[in-house]
N, C-alpha and C positions, 0 to 999 in steps of 0.2 A: 463516482470513483476517480481516482486520479493516479496515474504513475508518472513519475520522473526521473528518467533515466538514459544513459548510454546503453540502449537496448542489448543485451544480451540471451542466447539460449537459455541459462538458468535463470533469468527472471521469471520463465515460464508462463507470460501473458498468453500464449497460444492455449493453456489449460483453461484459462479464464474465458477467453473466447469462445472456446469450445464448449465450455460448461453454459455460457450466456444461450448458445445455439440451443443445446438440449433444455435449458430451461424453457424458452420460447416454444420450443416443438412440443412440450409438454404442456402448454396453456399457462404458462406464467404471466402474470398480469402486472407487474411492477414495471416501472419505466426504469431500466437501468440505463446509465448512461457513463461510459468508460471514457476517460478524457487520457490520452496517451501523448504526454511532451517528452521529446527528444527524437533521437534518429528510431525509425522503425524498419523491423525486418521485413523484407518483402512476403515473408510469410504470412504475417500479420493482416496485411493489406489484402492479399489472397483469400485468407480465411473470412475476413469480414465480408469480401464481394460474394464469395461462394456461400455462405450463410445469410446473405440480406441483412446484415446488421449496421450496415451505414448510418442508420440514425441512433445507433446503441454505442457505437465505438467511434471516437474523433480522433482523429491524427493532427498533431499541432506541429511537429519537425521540432527542432532546437528553438529557445526561444529566449530572448535576453530576460534578466530579472524583472523589469519593469512590466513586461507582458506577462510573468507567470502568475503574479499576484491575483489578477482577477478569475484567472482559471482555479486555482486554489480556492478563492470564494465560493465557487460553484459546487466544490466537492463534499463529501461529508464522510469519505472513507479513503485512506491511502494504502496502495496497492505496493507491497515490499516483494521480497523473493518466493515464487512460487514452483520452482523447480530446482531447487538448492542441490540435488543428489546429481545434477548433470555437472557440476564441478567440484561435488564430494565436501559441500557445505553444509555441517551440521549446526550453526549458529549465523545469525545476519548481523553484522555491523556496518549496515550501510548508511551512507550520508542520508540518504533518502529517509530512512527511517526517524532521524534525529529531525529533517526537515517539517515532515509529518507530525511529529510532535511538536515543533515550532508553531506549526498553524492548527494545531487542536485537534488532529484528526486521528479517530482509532485507525488502526494498522491490520489488514489482511496478509498473511503471510503463511509459507509454509515450513519456515526455518525460524526456530525461536529466537525474537530480538536480544542482543545481549545487555540491554540497559532496561528491559520488562520482564517482569516475573511472569511464569507462564500461565499463571493464573488472573493476570491483570485483566481488568474488566473490560478495558477497552482494545483488547487484543484479540484477533478472531484468527486462530490456528486452524489451519487446514491440512489435511494430510499430504505429505511430499509425495510424488510420484509421476507417471505419466498419464492417469486418467483425467479426463476433464472434472474441472470442480463442479461439484455440487452447489450450484447456485441457489437454489430453493435453500439449503440450509446455511447459506450466507446470509440472504433475505430474512430470515429468522434472526440471524444472531445481529444483524442490523436494527432489527425492530426492537428487539431486548434493550439494546443500547439507547434508541433515541424513542420509542414510545413512550408518552407520557414524561418525559423531561426535557427540561431546555436547553437547546443546542449550544447556545452561548455559554452555559455552565459547566456543559460536557467539556467544551472548547479550552476552556479555562483551566479545568482540573487536568487535562492531559498536557497543556502547556506547561502548568506549574510542577508536573510531575516529571516531564521531560528536562525542563530546566534542573531540578533536583538531581538529576541524573547525568546530563550531557553539559551543563555549563561548563565552560575553559576553566573557571576557578576551581571548580570540582574536580576536573578529569586530569588536571595539570598538578593538583595538589601533592601528589606522592613524589612528582619529578620536582618540583620547588622545594619539597622537604628535603629531598636526597641532595640536591643542589647546596641549600643553606647548611645542611649537616657537614659539609665536606670542608 
């Protein structure tokens, strides 16, 4: 998993870290690795140390674009907003959701993403709130996406869909039409 952000409380990564702790406490066997790129809240480092998740949560800090690509290549799931209620967000329109689409990654989020239908097969929508995430259900959703399917085909399908919804020529068309019409 990967998150790329100027981390703030509404990102809710604490919920994922707490959920990973519960998952492993309850006998979880999958080797889950969460790559956190960007600034890190001290709370996150403290949780990772407290729960002994150093092998499962990797902090990178801020990275230049040329160093970000190799980390994206390791990821198969993009993490969007997991606690939108903390800033009264009902929908996500983050830059990171578009970047995840460009990299061909399914998205895990607690806020519906503005360019994705809620029933999009590469969207894992979890409940918003303060509870730790149910990582077992995330693992199951992950397997529904990837088991018996070619990862490169999935990535290409996600990229094509994101491009059809987020490409500048599409998103700016109403503005261009308005300007030309004047």
